[in-house]
C-alpha positions in Angstrom: 70.7 133.5 22.6 74.2 133.7 24.2 73.8 130.3 25.8 72.8 128.8 22.4 75.8 130.3 20.6 78.2 129.2 23.3 76.9 125.7 23.1 77.3 125.3 19.4 80.2 127.5 18.3 82.8 124.8 18.9 80.9 121.9 17.5 81.9 120.3 14.2 79.2 119.6 11.6 79.9 116.2 10.1 78.7 114.8 6.8 79.3 111.2 6.0 78.6 109.9 2.5 77.9 106.1 2.9 77.9 104.0 -0.3 77.0 100.4 -0.7 80.2 99.0 -2.2 78.7 95.7 -3.3 75.5 97.2 -4.8 75.9 95.5 -8.2 76.1 92.0 -6.6 73.1 92.7 -4.3 71.0 93.9 -7.2 71.6 90.6 -9.1 70.4 88.7 -6.0 67.5 91.0 -5.0 66.2 92.2 -8.3 66.1 95.8 -9.4 62.8 96.8 -7.6 64.0 95.5 -4.2 67.5 96.9 -4.6 66.1 100.4 -5.1 64.7 100.3 -1.6 68.0 99.3 -0.1 68.9 102.9 0.8 65.9 103.0 3.2 67.2 100.0 5.1 70.6 101.5 5.1 69.4 104.8 6.7 67.6 102.9 9.5 70.7 100.8 10.3 73.1 103.7 10.2 71.1 106.3 12.1 70.4 103.6 14.7 74.1 103.1 15.1 74.8 106.9 15.6 72.8 108.8 18.2 71.3 112.1 17.2 72.2 111.6 13.5 70.1 112.4 10.5 70.1 110.4 7.3 68.7 110.8 3.8 68.9 108.9 0.6 70.9 110.5 -2.3 70.5 107.6 -4.7 69.7 103.9 -4.7 73.2 103.1 -3.3 74.3 106.3 -1.5 73.0 107.9 1.6 74.1 111.0 3.6 74.4 110.9 7.4 74.9 114.1 9.4 75.5 114.9 13.0 77.5 117.2 15.3 80.7 116.3 17.1 83.1 117.9 19.6 86.3 116.8 17.8 87.4 115.5 14.4 88.4 112.1 15.9 84.7 111.5 16.3 84.3 111.3 12.5 86.4 108.1 12.2 84.8 106.7 15.3 81.4 107.2 13.7 82.5 105.5 10.5 83.8 102.6 12.5 80.4 102.4 14.2 78.6 102.3 10.8 80.9 99.6 9.5 80.3 97.6 12.7 76.5 98.0 12.3 76.8 96.1 9.0 78.8 93.2 10.4 75.6 91.3 10.7 73.7 90.6 7.4 70.5 92.5 6.6 67.3 90.5 6.6 65.8 91.4 3.2 62.5 89.6 2.6 63.6 86.6 4.7 67.0 86.3 3.1 70.2 87.4 4.8 72.6 89.6 2.7 75.9 91.1 3.8 76.2 94.8 2.9 79.7 96.2 2.5 80.0 100.0 3.0 82.4 102.6 1.7 82.5 105.9 3.6 83.8 109.3 2.8 83.4 112.1 5.3 84.0 115.7 6.0 83.7 117.9 9.1 83.7 121.7 9.6 82.8 124.2 12.3 79.1 124.4 12.8 78.9 128.2 12.9 81.2 129.1 9.9 81.5 126.0 7.7 80.1 126.6 4.2 77.7 123.9 3.2 79.2 123.7 -0.3 82.7 123.2 1.2 81.4 120.5 3.5 79.6 118.7 0.6 82.6 119.0 -1.7 84.9 117.7 1.1 82.7 114.7 1.6 82.5 114.0 -2.1 86.3 114.2 -2.5 86.7 111.9 0.5 84.3 109.4 -1.0 86.2 109.5 -4.3 89.5 108.9 -2.5 87.8 106.1 -0.5 86.9 104.3 -3.8 90.4 104.6 -5.1 92.1 103.6 -1.9 89.6 100.9 -0.8 89.4 102.4 2.7 87.3 105.0 4.5 88.6 108.6 4.0 87.8 111.8 6.0 88.6 115.4 5.4 88.8 118.3 8.0 87.5 121.4 6.3 87.2 123.4 9.5 90.3 125.5 8.8 89.4 126.4 5.3 91.8 126.3 2.3 95.3 127.3 3.2 97.3 129.9 1.2 94.5 132.1 0.0 95.6 135.7 0.5 92.6 138.1 0.8 94.6 140.8 -0.9 95.1 138.6 -3.9 91.4 137.9 -4.1 90.7 141.6 -4.1 93.0 142.2 -7.0 91.7 139.1 -9.0 88.0 139.6 -8.5 87.4 142.3 -11.2 89.3 140.0 -13.7 87.2 137.0 -12.5 84.0 138.9 -13.3 85.2 139.9 -16.7 86.5 136.3 -17.5 83.3 134.6 -16.5 84.7 132.8 -13.5 81.9 134.2 -11.3 78.6 132.4 -11.7 75.3 132.0 -9.9 73.4 129.2 -8.4 69.8 129.2 -7.4 68.1 127.6 -4.4 64.3 127.5 -4.3 62.0 128.5 -1.4 58.9 126.4 -1.3 55.6 127.5 0.1 54.5 124.7 2.4 50.7 125.1 2.3 50.5 125.9 -1.4 53.1 123.3 -2.3 54.7 125.4 -4.9 58.0 127.2 -5.5 57.4 130.7 -4.2 60.8 132.3 -5.0 64.5 131.6 -5.2 67.7 132.8 -3.8 70.7 133.7 -6.0 74.0 132.6 -4.6 77.4 133.9 -6.0 80.2 131.4 -6.6 83.7 131.7 -8.0 85.3 129.0 -10.1 88.9 129.9 -9.9 91.2 128.5 -12.6 94.0 127.6 -10.0 92.2 127.3 -6.7 89.0 125.6 -7.8 85.8 126.7 -6.1 86.4 129.8 -3.9 83.4 130.2 -1.6 81.6 133.4 -0.7 82.9 133.3 2.9 86.3 133.9 1.5 85.9 136.4 -1.3 82.8 138.4 -0.2 84.7 139.7 2.9 87.6 140.5 0.7 85.4 142.3 -1.8 83.8 144.4 1.0 87.3 145.8 1.8 87.4 147.4 -1.7 85.1 148.7 -4.3 84.9 145.3 -5.8 81.8 144.6 -3.8 79.9 147.2 -5.8 81.0 145.8 -9.2 80.2 142.2 -8.0 76.8 143.1 -6.7 75.8 145.1 -9.8 77.0 142.3 -12.0 74.9 139.9 -9.9 71.8 142.2 -10.1 72.2 142.4 -13.9 72.5 138.6 -14.3 69.7 137.8 -11.9 67.3 140.2 -13.8 68.1 138.4 -17.0 67.6 135.0 -15.5 64.4 136.0 -13.7 62.9 137.3 -17.0 63.9 134.1 -18.8 62.1 132.1 -16.1 59.1 134.3 -16.3 58.9 133.8 -20.1 59.0 130.1 -19.5 56.0 130.4 -17.1 57.8 130.7 -13.8 57.3 134.3 -12.8 58.8 134.1 -9.3 60.8 136.6 -7.4 64.6 136.0 -7.2 66.4 137.3 -4.1 70.0 138.7 -4.0 72.1 139.0 -0.9 73.1 142.6 -0.2 76.2 143.4 1.9 75.8 145.8 4.8 78.5 147.9 3.3 76.3 148.7 0.3 73.3 149.8 2.4 75.4 152.9 3.4 76.7 153.5 -0.2 74.7 156.2 -1.8 76.3 155.6 -5.3 75.4 151.9 -5.2 71.8 152.6 -4.1 71.4 155.1 -7.0 72.9 152.7 -9.5 70.8 149.8 -8.3 67.6 151.9 -8.4 68.4 153.0 -11.9 68.9 149.4 -13.1 65.7 148.2 -11.5 63.7 151.1 -12.9 64.9 150.5 -16.4 64.2 146.7 -16.5 61.1 144.9 -15.5 61.8 142.0 -13.2 60.7 140.6 -9.8 63.7 141.1 -7.6 64.2 140.9 -3.8 67.0 141.8 -1.5 68.1 139.7 1.5 69.8 141.6 4.2 71.2 140.5 7.6 70.4 142.0 10.9 74.1 143.0 11.4 73.9 144.9 8.0 71.3 147.2 9.4 73.0 147.7 12.8 76.1 149.1 11.1 74.3 152.3 10.2 70.6 151.9 11.1 69.3 155.3 9.9 71.0 155.1 6.5 70.2 151.4 6.0 66.5 151.8 6.9 66.2 154.9 4.6 67.8 153.1 1.6 65.7 149.9 2.2 62.6 152.1 2.3 63.6 153.5 -1.1 64.1 150.0 -2.5 60.7 148.9 -1.2 59.0 151.9 -2.8 60.2 150.8 -6.3 58.9 147.2 -5.8 61.9 145.4 -4.3 60.9 142.8 -1.8 63.0 142.9 1.4 63.8 139.7 3.4 65.7 139.6 6.7 68.3 136.8 6.4 69.8 134.6 9.1 67.4 135.9 11.8 68.5 134.8 15.3 72.2 134.4 14.4 73.0 138.1 15.1 71.9 140.7 17.5 68.1 140.5 17.0 66.8 143.9 17.7 63.0 144.4 17.8 63.6 148.2 17.6 65.1 147.8 14.1 62.9 145.0 13.1 59.7 147.0 13.4 61.2 149.8 11.2 62.3 147.6 8.3 60.1 147.4 5.3 60.5 143.7 5.2 57.9 141.2 4.0 59.9 138.1 4.8 61.9 136.8 7.7 64.3 133.9 7.4 65.1 131.8 10.4 68.8 130.9 10.6 69.6 127.3 9.8 71.4 127.1 13.2 68.0 126.6 14.8 66.4 124.5 12.1 69.0 121.8 11.7 68.6 120.7 15.3 64.8 121.4 15.5 63.8 117.9 16.2 66.7 117.0 18.6 66.7 120.1 20.8 64.4 121.3 23.6 65.0 125.0 23.1 65.1 125.4 19.4 61.4 124.6 18.8 60.5 127.3 21.3 62.7 129.8 19.6 61.4 128.9 16.1 57.8 129.0 17.1 58.0 132.3 18.9 59.9 133.8 15.9 57.2 132.6 13.5 54.5 134.1 15.7 56.4 137.4 16.0 56.9 137.7 12.2 53.2 137.0 11.5 52.3 139.6 14.0 54.4 142.1 12.0 52.7 140.9 8.8 55.7 139.1 7.5 56.0 135.6 6.0 58.5 133.2 7.5 61.1 131.1 5.7 63.1 128.4 7.5 66.6 127.8 6.1 68.5 124.6 6.3 65.6 122.2 6.2 67.1 118.8 5.6 64.6 116.2 7.0 60.9 115.4 6.5 60.6 115.5 10.3 61.8 119.1 10.5 59.6 120.1 7.6 56.5 118.5 9.3 57.2 120.3 12.6 57.7 123.6 10.8 54.4 123.1 9.0 52.6 122.5 12.2 54.2 125.7 13.7 52.7 127.7 10.8 56.0 128.4 8.9 55.2 129.7 5.5 58.2 128.6 3.4 61.1 126.2 3.6 64.5 126.2 2.0 67.2 123.6 2.2 68.7 120.4 0.9 65.5 118.4 1.5 64.1 120.4 -1.4 67.2 121.2 -3.5 70.8 122.2 -3.1 71.8 125.4 -5.0 72.0 124.7 -8.7 72.9 126.7 -11.8 70.2 128.2 -13.9 69.7 125.4 -16.4 69.4 122.8 -13.7 67.0 125.1 -11.8 64.9 125.5 -14.9 64.7 121.7 -15.1 63.9 121.5 -11.4 60.9 123.8 -12.1 59.9 121.9 -15.3 59.8 118.6 -13.4 58.1 120.1 -10.3 60.8 118.3 -8.3 59.8 120.0 -5.1 56.6 117.9 -4.9 58.6 114.7 -4.4 60.1 116.1 -1.2 56.8 117.4 0.0 54.7 114.4 -0.8 57.0 111.4 -0.3 57.2 111.6 3.4 54.9 110.3 6.2 53.8 113.6 7.6 50.8 115.7 6.6 50.6 119.4 6.1 47.0 119.5 5.3 45.5 121.4 8.2 42.3 123.3 8.3 42.6 126.6 6.4 41.4 128.4 9.6 44.7 127.4 11.3 46.9 128.9 8.7 47.9 132.6 8.5 45.7 134.2 5.9 46.4 137.1 3.5 
């Protein structure tokens, strides 16, 4: 574990958004049907130019390319390599066509870069690249300057009252059943002056004051309403809320949460991290047992990223274990990660828990997880976090089936090979 963290803590996670700048002209030459497959050709060419990179199509003219790098200068070097890879025309059905690229990229530290910030940084860079007619890159590793945690603490109660706090939902998909099994609710702050303030900035600030209690109770109330709305629409799935370790030792919060849950009928789960339990093990385990007794499902979040303790793990009333994305994003390019993931899956199953893999971004990773017996997957391959209306549309259109079915790997193993129950 220590070797793994030492190896990755200083790496930058890089996201390049690569757009076909002359897509309109190519579409006129190729026809609409053939132009729609251009992204697949682009992924092959780009990932071939960058070792250990991962690519996926975002639209008919836009792809995302991700990789890890030691320094920010590697971002521009990679973009130059992509541009060079397109110096030679593409052979499309016997005809040669020159493809011009436009690249916007962002990079952040692998261990602490928020995915939303990375994506937004790349999107802003691509927007600037269009306006400036050149490739643009942003370094988001240092976070947004000038945000004072004390100011956030004072502003958070007002932000809750004024509707600046909102929720996004990210589905967890059961691999074997090929259906959405549950969803995770994620708190966001749309600040009128600072723009999007990410949880990594304001949650820590909230934990230093009683604002974390108000924020979590507000989240619980909103999630209950949204879950019941989804149930009435035919999607009666559990929705999970992240619970701070500070709150697991707060008797008043536990009483308030139990009272709210007892008064209102909804399928709610709590996600807690290993470090949250380690702060005060006896108190945390006692309160988690109480939540479990009133029907709250407990999931252990980010497993493997903290101090994984089997002594605590066997005492927790958890029904789900989530493997940290740190191990999943490099699952198909590392020798050790598959061993860690497989052993974690076997351990969780032995403890009668289901396993969710976070950060699943490629069909190859999804296929390998399926072979390993992983129960559920969560990540951008299925869906990024979206607000409730978009999540309802996602469920209506069964959008997860596209990610599960439109890839060259099979998950249909004999039922005898799958965990039962």
